[in-house]
NUGUSE-793711 format. One record per residue: y, x, z of N, C-alpha, C in turn; residue in one letter. Coordinates in pm, whole numbers. Example, Ala and Ser with C-alpha at 12.3 -4.5 7.8 and 13.67 -1.06 7.14 Angstrom:
NUGUSE-793711
   n.yy   n.xx   n.zz  ca.yy  ca.xx  ca.zz   c.yy   c.xx   c.zz residu
   -569   1319    780   -450   1230    780   -330   1320    780      A
   -225   1285    708   -106   1367    714      3   1290    787      S
END
This chain:
NUGUSE-793711
   n.yy   n.xx   n.zz  ca.yy  ca.xx  ca.zz   c.yy   c.xx   c.zz residu
  12613   9851  10245  12529   9810  10356  12402   9741  10306      M
  12418   9628  10238  12303   9550  10192  12229   9625  10081      D
  12106   9662  10110  12026   9732  10010  12045   9883  10012      G
  12150   9931  10078  12175  10075  10089  12131  10127  10224      T
  12181  10065  10331  12142  10104  10467  12029  10017  10521      L
  12039   9887  10497  11935   9795  10545  11885   9711  10429      V
  11759   9668  10440  11696   9595  10330  11725   9445  10343      D
  11855   9413  10335  11898   9274  10353  11913   9199  10222      S
  11898   9269  10107  11911   9200   9980  11810   9085   9968      E
  11691   9104  10027  11590   8997  10021  11638   8873  10095      K
  11718   8892  10201  11770   8778  10275  11879   8708  10194      L
  11963   8785  10127  12062   8726  10038  11993   8652   9924      W
  11881   8705   9878  11805   8640   9772  11761   8501   9816      E
  11710   8492   9939  11669   8361   9993  11788   8267   9997      I
  11900   8315  10050  12020   8231  10061  12069   8184   9925      A
  12064   8272   9825  12111   8234   9692  12017   8134   9624      N
  11886   8156   9636  11791   8061   9580  11810   7922   9643      Y
  11825   7920   9774  11838   7792   9844  11974   7727   9814      E
  12077   7809   9794  12208   7754   9759  12202   7685   9622      A
  12131   7746   9528  12117   7684   9396  12046   7549   9408      A
  11943   7543   9491  11873   7416   9513  11964   7314   9580      E
  12043   7359   9677  12138   7272   9747  12239   7212   9649      W
  12273   7291   9545  12367   7245   9444  12299   7157   9338      L
  12167   7143   9349  12095   7056   9256  12034   7126   9137      G
  12022   7258   9144  11965   7334   9034  11861   7433   9081      G
  11840   7536   9003  11742   7640   9037  11791   7772   8980      A
  11756   7879   9047  11798   8013   9009  11677   8088   8954      L
  11690   8142   8833  11580   8218   8775  11582   8361   8829      T
  11472   8432   8807  11464   8571   8849  11570   8656   8778      E
  11590   8630   8649  11689   8706   8574  11830   8679   8627      A
  11859   8554   8660  11990   8521   8717  12009   8587   8853      Q
  11905   8587   8935  11913   8649   9066  11951   8796   9055      R
  11892   8864   8956  11919   9007   8940  12066   9034   8909      A
  12131   8942   8838  12272   8963   8805  12362   8951   8927      T
  12311   8891   9035  12391   8872   9156  12381   8987   9255      L
  12296   9086   9225  12278   9198   9316  12408   9274   9336      M
  12455   9277   9460  12578   9349   9490  12704   9268   9467      G
  12690   9142   9422  12808   9059   9395  12870   9011   9527      A
  12999   8989   9526  13064   8937   9646  13045   8786   9656      N
  13086   8730   9768  13060   8589   9798  13121   8495   9694      K
  13247   8515   9660  13314   8424   9567  13253   8431   9428      D
  13223   8553   9382  13161   8568   9250  13023   8503   9247      D
  12949   8516   9358  12818   8453   9366  12830   8301   9361      T
  12923   8247   9439  12944   8102   9441  12985   8051   9304      A
  13075   8124   9239  13122   8084   9106  13005   8084   9007      R
  12923   8187   9013  12809   8198   8922  12709   8084   8944      Y
  12680   8054   9070  12585   7947   9100  12636   7813   9052      L
  12764   7786   9073  12821   7660   9026  12811   7649   8874      L
  12842   7757   8805  12831   7757   8659  12688   7737   8613      E
  12594   7803   8683  12454   7798   8640  12392   7659   8655      S
  12443   7580   8749  12387   7445   8768  12474   7337   8705      V
  12581   7379   8636  12665   7284   8566  12762   7207   8655      G
  12797   7263   8771  12893   7198   8860  13035   7245   8826      R
  13136   7164   8854  13275   7207   8833  13306   7330   8919      P
  13370   7427   8858  13405   7549   8929  13551   7538   8974      V
  13570   7486   9093  13704   7470   9149  13717   7558   9273      T
  13839   7589   9314  13856   7669   9437  13786   7607   9556      P
  13792   7473   9568  13727   7407   9681  13576   7421   9673      A
  13521   7408   9552  13376   7420   9536  13329   7562   9562      A
  13408   7660   9519  13373   7800   9545  13374   7827   9694      I
  13476   7778   9764  13485   7799   9908  13370   7732   9981      A
  13337   7609   9943  13229   7535  10009  13094   7602   9985      E
  13069   7645   9861  12943   7710   9828  12933   7846   9898      T
  13041   7920   9898  13041   8048   9966  13014   8034  10114      G
  13072   7931  10175  13050   7907  10318  12904   7870  10345      A
  12845   7792  10255  12704   7754  10271  12615   7878  10267      W
  12640   7965  10169  12561   8087  10155  12576   8176  10278      I
  12699   8191  10324  12725   8275  10441  12655   8222  10565      T
  12661   8090  10584  12596   8029  10700  12445   8049  10695      D
  12387   8032  10577  12241   8050  10565  12203   8196  10587      R
  12279   8289  10531  12251   8431  10549  12264   8471  10696      A
  12362   8414  10765  12383   8448  10906  12261   8413  10988      A
  12201   8298  10960  12081   8257  11035  11964   8351  11006      R
  11961   8408  10887  11856   8504  10853  11884   8641  10915      L
  12011   8679  10923  12049   8809  10977  12020   8821  11126      F
  12026   8709  11196  12010   8711  11342  11877   8773  11384      V
  11776   8758  11301  11644   8810  11336  11633   8961  11320      D
  11739   9025  11276  11737   9171  11260  11709   9211  11118      G
  11744   9335  11085  11734   9384  10948  11655   9514  10944      L
  11561   9526  10850  11486   9651  10838  11568   9760  10771      P
  11557   9882  10821  11627   9996  10764  11570  10032  10628      W
  11654  10083  10540  11608  10147  10418  11560  10288  10456      R
  11464  10344  10383  11409  10476  10417  11516  10585  10428      P
  11517  10652  10542  11607  10765  10564  11748  10729  10604      G
  11783  10600  10602  11923  10562  10625  11968  10591  10768      A
  11887  10556  10865  11926  10578  11005  11944  10727  11033      A
  11854  10808  10982  11862  10952  11004  11984  11013  10933      E
  12015  10961  10813  12131  11011  10740  12261  10980  10815      A
  12271  10859  10867  12389  10822  10945  12403  10909  11070      L
  12292  10932  11137  12294  11014  11258  12338  11156  11226      A
  12293  11209  11112  12330  11344  11073  12479  11355  11043      S
  12531  11255  10972  12673  11254  10939  12757  11246  11066      V
  12715  11162  11159  12789  11148  11285  12783  11278  11365      R
  12666  11340  11370  12648  11464  11444  12735  11575  11387      S
  12754  11574  11254  12835  11677  11189  12984  11650  11203      A
  13022  11536  11258  13163  11505  11278  13236  11464  11152      G
  13161  11418  11051  13223  11377  10925  13278  11234  10939      I
  13405  11210  10906  13457  11073  10910  13375  10981  10822      P
  13344  10863  10873  13252  10774  10801  13301  10630  10808      C
  13296  10561  10695  13335  10421  10688  13221  10338  10631      A
  13208  10216  10680  13119  10118  10619  13203  10033  10526      L
  13166  10028  10398  13241   9952  10298  13145   9852  10235      V
  13163   9724  10267  13068   9623  10225  13136   9499  10170      T
  13072   9432  10074  13124   9305  10023  13095   9191  10119      T
  13011   9215  10218  12977   9112  10316  13098   9081  10404      T
  13116   8953  10435  13228   8913  10521  13212   8970  10662      D
  13324   8980  10733  13326   9041  10866  13225   8977  10963      R
  13218   8845  10966  13130   8778  11062  12985   8820  11041      A
  12941   8827  10916  12803   8868  10888  12784   9017  10910      L
  12884   9096  10872  12873   9240  10893  12857   9273  11041      A
  12926   9198  11125  12913   9220  11269  12770   9193  11316      E
  12705   9092  11258  12564   9066  11292  12477   9183  11247      L
  12503   9233  11126  12424   9346  11075  12445   9471  11159      A
  12567   9489  11210  12596   9607  11291  12521   9606  11423      L
  12472   9490  11464  12385   9485  11582  12258   9565  11559      N
  12213   9570  11432  12096   9650  11395  12136   9792  11360      T
  12240   9806  11278  12277   9937  11226  12339  10026  11335      I
  12430   9969  11412  12500  10046  11515  12644  10073  11477      G
  12737  10024  11557  12879  10041  11528  12928  10184  11546      R
  12861  10258  11632  12909  10393  11666  12897  10492  11551      D
  12826  10456  11445  12813  10545  11330  12941  10548  11247      F
  13028  10448  11263  13140  10432  11172  13275  10441  11244      F
  13367  10514  11182  13503  10521  11234  13581  10396  11197      D
  13554  10343  11079  13618  10220  11033  13516  10138  10954      V
  13541  10008  10943  13460   9922  10856  13553   9837  10772      T
  13520   9825  10644  13596   9742  10550  13501   9636  10496      V
  13535   9509  10517  13446   9400  10480  13503   9319  10363      C
  13418   9238  10304  13453   9169  10181  13567   9070  10191      G
  13593   9020  10310  13702   8924  10328  13830   8992  10380      D
  13837   9124  10366  13952   9199  10418  14027   9278  10310      E
  13998   9249  10182  14055   9329  10074  14139   9243   9979      V
  14190   9131  10029  14279   9043   9951  14216   8998   9819      D
  14085   8972   9823  14017   8923   9704  13983   9030   9602      G
  14021   9155   9629  13996   9266   9535  13866   9336   9574      L
  13755   9266   9556  13627   9318   9601  13561   9406   9496      N
  13454   9473   9536  13377   9552   9440  13342   9463   9320      K
  13355   9515   9197  13374   9655   9155  13518   9705   9152      P
  13613   9629   9203  13751   9676   9212  13756   9797   9306      H
  13843   9895   9281  13849  10015   9367  13905   9990   9506      P
  13970   9876   9528  14040   9854   9655  13955   9878   9779      R
  13828   9830   9788  13753   9852   9913  13741   9999   9952      P
  13709  10085   9855  13694  10227   9888  13829  10295   9906      Y
  13928  10252   9831  14062  10308   9850  14113  10273   9990      A
  14088  10150  10034  14130  10107  10167  14058  10186  10276      M
  13928  10210  10256  13851  10288  10354  13906  10429  10367      A
  13939  10490  10253  13995  10626  10255  14130  10627  10327      A
  14211  10524  10301  14341  10515  10369  14323  10505  10520      E
  14231  10421  10563  14209  10402  10706  14153  10527  10773      L
  14071  10601  10698  14015  10725  10752  14116  10841  10746      L
  14217  10826  10660  14313  10934  10641  14255  11049  10561      G
  14171  11015  10461  14108  11119  10380  14139  11096  10232      V
  14119  11199  10153  14139  11193  10008  14010  11139   9944      D
  14015  11028   9868  13894  10978   9802  13826  11083   9716      P
  13905  11174   9657  13847  11277   9571  13761  11376   9649      M
  13773  11376   9781  13691  11463   9865  13594  11381   9950      R
  13562  11262   9898  13474  11171   9971  13349  11140   9889      S
  13240  11115   9960  13115  11073   9896  13083  10931   9940      V
  13062  10844   9844  13018  10708   9872  12868  10701   9845      A
  12799  10623   9925  12656  10601   9904  12637  10456   9864      V
  12579  10433   9747  12569  10298   9692  12434  10274   9625      E
  12396  10144   9618  12272  10113   9544  12292  10019   9427      D
  12392   9927   9423  12406   9840   9306  12520   9886   9215      P
  12520   9845   9088  12626   9885   8995  12768   9851   9042      P
  12797   9730   9096  12936   9702   9136  12988   9800   9241      P
  12903   9839   9336  12945   9933   9438  12974  10070   9381      G
  12887  10116   9291  12909  10246   9228  13037  10246   9147      A
  13062  10138   9075  13183  10127   8994  13308  10128   9083      E
  13302  10058   9194  13415  10053   9287  13448  10191   9341      S
  13346  10263   9385  13367  10394   9445  13422  10494   9344      A
  13365  10495   9224  13413  10588   9122  13557  10556   9084      V
  13587  10426   9071  13724  10387   9035  13824  10428   9141      A
  13780  10434   9267  13868  10475   9376  13884  10627   9382      A
  13801  10701   9308  13811  10845   9305  13701  10918   9379      G
  13605  10842   9436  13496  10905   9512  13387  10958   9420      C
  13311  11054   9471  13183  11091   9411  13079  10999   9474      T
  12982  10955   9395  12886  10856   9443  12744  10911   9445      V
  12681  10901   9560  12538  10926   9571  12471  10791   9548      L
  12407  10775   9434  12344  10649   9398  12198  10651   9438      V
  12159  10554   9520  12020  10538   9560  11977  10399   9513      V
  11935  10385   9386  11904  10253   9332  11795  10183   9414      P
  11812  10052   9429  11716   9975   9507  11641   9878   9417      H
  11704   9769   9378  11636   9668   9298  11692   9656   9157      E
  11812   9707   9134  11875   9697   9003  11912   9836   8955      V
  11877   9873   8831  11913  10005   8779  12065  10024   8775      P
  12107  10148   8799  12248  10185   8792  12264  10286   8680      V
  12352  10260   8584  12367  10354   8472  12428  10486   8518      P
  12390  10592   8449  12448  10723   8477  12594  10723   8435      A
  12670  10815   8490  12811  10824   8456  12878  10936   8532      G
  13004  10960   8505  13078  11067   8575  13080  11043   8726      P
  13067  11153   8801  13073  11152   8947  12965  11065   9009      R
  12851  11054   8943  12737  10980   8998  12617  11075   9007      R
  12566  11091   9126  12448  11175   9150  12338  11083   9203      V
  12219  11095   9147  12112  11002   9180  12005  11067   9268      F
  11950  10986   9356  11845  11029   9446  11756  10907   9475      R
  11623  10925   9485  11535  10809   9502  11545  10741   9637      P
  11590  10812   9740  11603  10752   9872  11701  10837   9954      S
  11730  10790  10075  11816  10866  10166  11736  10960  10256      L
  11606  10967  10236  11523  11058  10314  11568  11202  10289      V
  11599  11272  10395  11642  11411  10383  11790  11430  10359      G
  11865  11322  10344  12009  11334  10320  12080  11367  10451      V
  12158  11475  10448  12235  11515  10566  12370  11567  10518      D
  12446  11627  10609  12579  11675  10574  12575  11779  10463      A
  12473  11865  10463  12461  11968  10359  12438  11905  10223      T
  12350  11807  10217  12322  11737  10091  12449  11668  10040      V
  12524  11604  10128  12646  11535  10086  12749  11634  10033      L
  12754  11753  10094  12846  11855  10043  12805  11898   9903      A
  12675  11909   9879  12626  11943   9745  12656  11832   9644      D
  12644  11706   9689  12678  11594   9602  12824  11604   9560      V
  12911  11634   9655  13053  11644   9627  13082  11755   9526      L
  13003  11859   9530  13020  11969   9433  12955  11936   9299      R
  12892  11820   9291  12835  11780   9163  12688  11809   9148      G
  12623  11857   9255  12481  11886   9248  12413  11837   9374      G
  12282  11845   9376  12206  11801   9491  12078  11882   9500      I
  12032  11918   9620  11907  11991   9631  11790  11909   9581      P
  11684  11976   9543  11563  11908   9497  11513  11812   9606      D
  11499  11684   9568  11454  11584   9665  11306  11593   9691      A
  11235  11675   9617  11091  11690   9639  11013  11577   9580      G
END
């Protein structure tokens, strides 16, 4: 979702920078880049370590809650679409392809984002606080989505922009259409790259699943 469908990574960036200040430190640009696509607990843990605070379960929970609350206030104002994302979702829905939203974002925030994205595009949604702590890059989020949809991960295409998401999807058995946003994603098995979602439809996704993709122009 974040950075793939909507350009919300910049809002998470604000929340993370401000969380570091709240903890009494500062976040560098290089440190910020390492947090792209990270889940809430990993982000909280990293921020605590970076400012020299004790990394305890209570501190992780408190920091994660602070970040979530700040991001929620930013999400309320709406989220800008990534290029081609809305049209790609509409095409998938029109073609009758089962579709899941798989995000590291907690349910409460994802529901705010869905006010912009639209719930009707998805048959199921899997959020970061619903996978028993086994978040991306662990395969559980995508494996859970496939289970809920009743589909074989090996016949599924995941669309991702950060490395943890791509790793999660591949580990679950999916083919991944990688649309890098702010952080480079390394090449690897079952990863097909495209500069944007512009022009992506059911036919393109079928080609991705076969290991190829039409010329993006």
